[in-house]
N, C-alpha and C positions, 0 to 999 in steps of 0.2 A: 531494485525492482522486485516486487513480490510477484513471483510467477504463479499463474493459475496451475492447479494440480496437474492437469493434462500436459501442459508444457513442461512443468518440473519433471514429470515422469519420463517424458521423451528425452530430456537432457540427462537424467540419471541413467537411462538405458545405455547411453553412450559410454558410461563408466562401469558397465556390467552389473548395474543394480537391477535385480529382477523385479518386475512389476506385473500386475495382472493385465492381460490383454484388454484393450479398450479403445473406443472411438469417441470422438467429440461430435456433439449434435447441437445445432442451433435452431432447428425447427422440428417439433415433434412429429409433424406429418411426414418427414423424410424417413422416419425409422422403418416404415412398412417396406420400403425398397432398399434399405441399407443392408450391407453384410456386417452382421454383428459377430463378435467373438462367441464361442460356445457359452450357452446359459447354464444355470440361472445368472442374473446380473444384479449389479448395484448401480442405481442411477444417481449421479452426484452432481449437484449444482456447482458451477465453477465461478466462485468469487474469491477475492483475495482477503479472506478472513477466516479465523478459526471458529469452532463451535457450530459447524454446518449440520452435524447430526442432530444436535439439540434444537437447532432452528427448523428442522423438518425438511431440509433440502437434500438429504441423503436417504434414498428409499430402495428397498429390495424389490425385485420383480422376477417372477417365475416364468412368465411368458412374454413374447414380443408385444402382445397387446397391453400387458400390464406395464412394460417398460415405456411404451408410448404414452400411456395414461399418466405415469409418474413424471415423465419428461414434460408433458403438457401442463401439469400442476406446478412444476418447479420453475419452468421458464417464465420470465416476466415477474417473478416474485422479487420483493425488495427485503433484503436481509442486512442488518447493520448499515443501512444507508446505501447499499449497493444492489443494483438490479442484476438479477441472474439472466445473462444472455446466452449461456451455453451450459450443456450438461455433458458429463463423461459417462458413458455406459461401458462398464467393465465387468469381467467375470467375477463372481463371488469366489472368495477363498474360504474353503470349509475344511474342517478337521485340523485346525491349527490353533496354537496359543498365541497370545498377543504379548509383545514387548515394546520397548521404547528406546530411542536413541536420538541424540541431538548434539549439534555443535553450533555455538554462537560466539560472535565477537564479544569480549568482555572489555568494554571501553575503560573501566576503572583500573583493570589490571594490565591493559595493553596487550592482551593475549587472547587465547581461545578457551572457552569453557566447554568441557565435554560432559554430557549428562547421559546416564544409562540406567535402565530399569528392566527387570524381568516381567514387569506388568505394563500394560499399555491400554490404549483405546480411549473411549469417551470420558472415562473417569480417571484419567491420569493424574489430575490435580488432587484426587483424593487418596492417592497411594501414600502410605506412611513414609515419612522422611527417611527412616532407617532402611528402607527398601530401595532407595535411589542412590546411585553412585555418581560422584561428580569430582572433577578435578580441573585445574587451570594449567594450561601448557602453552609453550611458545607457538607462534604461528609458523609451523614447519611440518611437513608431511611426516618425517621420521618421528618427531616428538608426539604427534597426535596418534600415529599408529601404535607407538609404545604405550601410550595412555590407554588406548582401546584394549589392548592385550591385557593390561594390568586390571582395568575395571571389569572386563568380562570374566576374568578368573574367579570372581566371586560367585558365579553360577556354573555348577558342573553340568556335564552332559550336553544335549542338543542345543538348549537355549544359550548356554555360554559360548558354544562354537559359533552359532548363528550371529550373536551379538559381536563377537570378535571379527568374524569375516565381513559382516556389513559395515562395522565401524572402520575397518582398514580401508575399505573401498570409499567410504564417505570422506575419509581424510583427504584423499586425492581430489574428490569433487570440491571440497571446501576450499582448498588451497588453489587448485588450478583454475577454478571458476571465479575466484576472488569473491567468495560468498560472505554474507554477513550472518546468515542463519541457514542451517540444513536440519530438518526435523523429519524423522520417520515415525509415524504414530497412527496406526499400529504397524510394527514389524511382525508379520505373521511367521511363526516358526512351526515347522512340522516335526513330527517325532524323529524323523531321520536326520534332522539337522538342516534340511534345506529351508529356505526362507524367501519371502517376497515382501516388498514394500507396499503395504496396504494403502497408505496415504503418504503424501510427500508435501512438505512445505519447504520452499526454496526462495531465499531473499538474496539478491545480488546487489553489488554496489554500482549505482548509476555512474559514478565517476570512473569506473573501470571499463565502461562500454567501448572506448577506443581500443582496448586490449582484448576484448572479447567479441570477436567478429560474429560468432554464432548467435550470441545473445542479442547483439546489435541487429543482426539480420532478422531475428524473431521479432524484435520490437518494430522494425520498419515494416515487416510483413503484416503484423497484427496490431497496428497502432491503436485501433479502436478498443482493443481489450486492455490496453495499458496507456490510457490517455495522459496520465500525469508524467510518466517516464518519457513518452513520446514528446510531450511539450518541452521537457528539459533537453532532450536530444536535439530537437529542431531549433528551439529558441534560446537555449543556453541559460535558463533560470528555472527556479522551482515554483510551481503553482499546484496547490493541492486543495481540493474541496474537502473541508473537515466536517461540514454539517450541511447536507442538501436543504435543510429547512432553515438555515441560518438567515438572519435579517440584516446583518452588517457585512458588506463587501469591504475587504481590506486591501489597500494598495500600500505595501510596506517594503522596506528593504532591510537587510540584515537578518539572517536566519534566527539568531538568538533573540534579538529584540522582537521579531515577529512572533515567535513562539511565546515570549513573555506577555506580549499584548493579548494574544489569544487567551492565555491563562487568566489574565487580569479581567478581561471582559466576561469570561465564563464565571469567575468568582463573584462578579457583580450581577449575575443572573441574565446577562446579555448573550446573544447567540451569533458569534461570527460565522461567516459563510466559508471563508477560505484562508489558507496560508499562502503567503507570497514573499519571495525574496527576489525582487525585480532587478537588482543590480543596476542601479541607475547610471553608474559610470560607463556602461556600455551602450548607451542610447543617445549619445550627443548628436544633436541636429536632426534626429529622426523620431517622430512620435509613434513609430510602428509597434514597438514593444508595448507601449501603453494602450494603443488601439487594440491590440490582441488581447491584453488582459481584460479590458473593459467588455470586449465582445464575449469573452468566456463568462464573465459575470452575469451577462443577460440570461444565462441558463439558470441562474438562481431566482426562481420564481417568487421567493418570499423576501428578497432583498429590498429594504426600505431606505437605506442610507449607505453612502460610500465614506469610509473613514480612511484618511491618508496619514501615514506616520513616517516621516523621512527625517533621519538624523544625518545631515550632510557633512561629509568630510571633503572628499575630492569632488563631490557633486556640486554644481553651481545651481542653487535654488531658483535663481532668475531664469536660467535656461529650462530647468525642470518645469517650472510653472508655465512657461510658454508652451512647452510640449504637452503638458497636462490639459491646458485649456483647449488646444487644438484637438487632442484626442477625445475630450468630452463633447466637443462640437461634432466630431465625426461619428461618434457612437450614440446616436439619439435614442436607441432603444433602452439604454440605461438611464431612464428619466427619474432620478432620485436626488435628494439634497446631498451635497458634498461638503464634508468637514475635513479640514486639513490641519494637521499639527506638524509644523516644520521648524527645525532648529539647524543653525549652522551657516555655512558659507553662502552669501548671496541673499540672505533673508530680506534686507531692505528693498532690493529690486523685485523680489517675488510678491511682496505685499500688494502693490497696486495692480499687478497683473492678475492675481487671484481675485481681488475685490472686483475688478471689471468683469471677470468671468463668472461672478456669482458664487464664489467658493468662500466659505467661512474659514478664516485663518486664525489658528491659535499657536502659541509657542509652549503652552503648558498642556501636557497630555491629559491631566485630570479635567481641565476645563473643556478640552475637545470631547472627551468621553461624556461629560455632563450634557454637552450640546447634542450628542448623538442620542442620549437617553431622552432628552426633551423631544427630539424629532420623532423617535419611535412612539412616544407617548401621544403625540399629536396624531400620528398616522393611525394608531390604534383607535383613537377617539373618533376619527373620521370613519374608520371601518365599521365602528359600532353604529 
């Protein structure tokens, strides 16, 4: 789960990671009567994406009125396909230099990659490679702490001390919270060596939620801010909108196959709306999961066709097809053509069920995608 900055900083504060005082605001009109931290402030749009400064949703404000004006301009904006529904108003940090520190899971190495730099901020990607220190270490607090100490030794004085101390504390955050990524950019460092996390990116493992009661409680309390993680927690499978302007709704199973299908469609110039790993083996006898998925797809206002791609092993395609036809009948708001590519167990039984339900059935994916392309072409022709 990619935490909003405000929530990430609240969690980091529990590990004695210093952050600027701040409050979260969802309505700009509320600012007039709110108790804000001491100004001047930075008004920061809360979305789960980087590059917010360059996107114009981080703005400075010297007065309460300016903060309200900035919040009003940011709230409701759409950046990288995400609507800004909240802002964080926090104290500006002045008189400090910027640094950078991050930890992330390195899947290829089966370990943790530690990255550190004495430069940070919006232009971190432009920092010369030889000014960045990096190492791969085992997933253990002691190993990460030792690495932080060794990397920070490259910079003497206040900045090196701040990077070491912040890094040691982040090691505990990363391991104890079962994180996939922790990034502080910038880490503001003052001349006396004190430091504060100016921005924080924290991504946790959804599969670890049963072992992380605080993060699970946050998700349950603020499900609207984390719809995809909330869906997985409640329904037990993954559903992610990958392009709000997408034209192809996807009903798929198998995470790897689903991602490959998305990549293939994009390479052909098509626009998939969502990623889905519906895990059909867990819905026997009950169309509820499919009904939920189809209802969520009705939020895709540009969806013109539904593409189903199921490679059945333990799934019985006959039963799946009966459930699918029932779900399509129940969710009438998703009134688009349906193309299914099915392969595997129970295919002969599935064929007449889908034909009766008006679903185009293919066993070859290329043929199914070609049919999708034809449908989109006809739809666009009608629109013109």
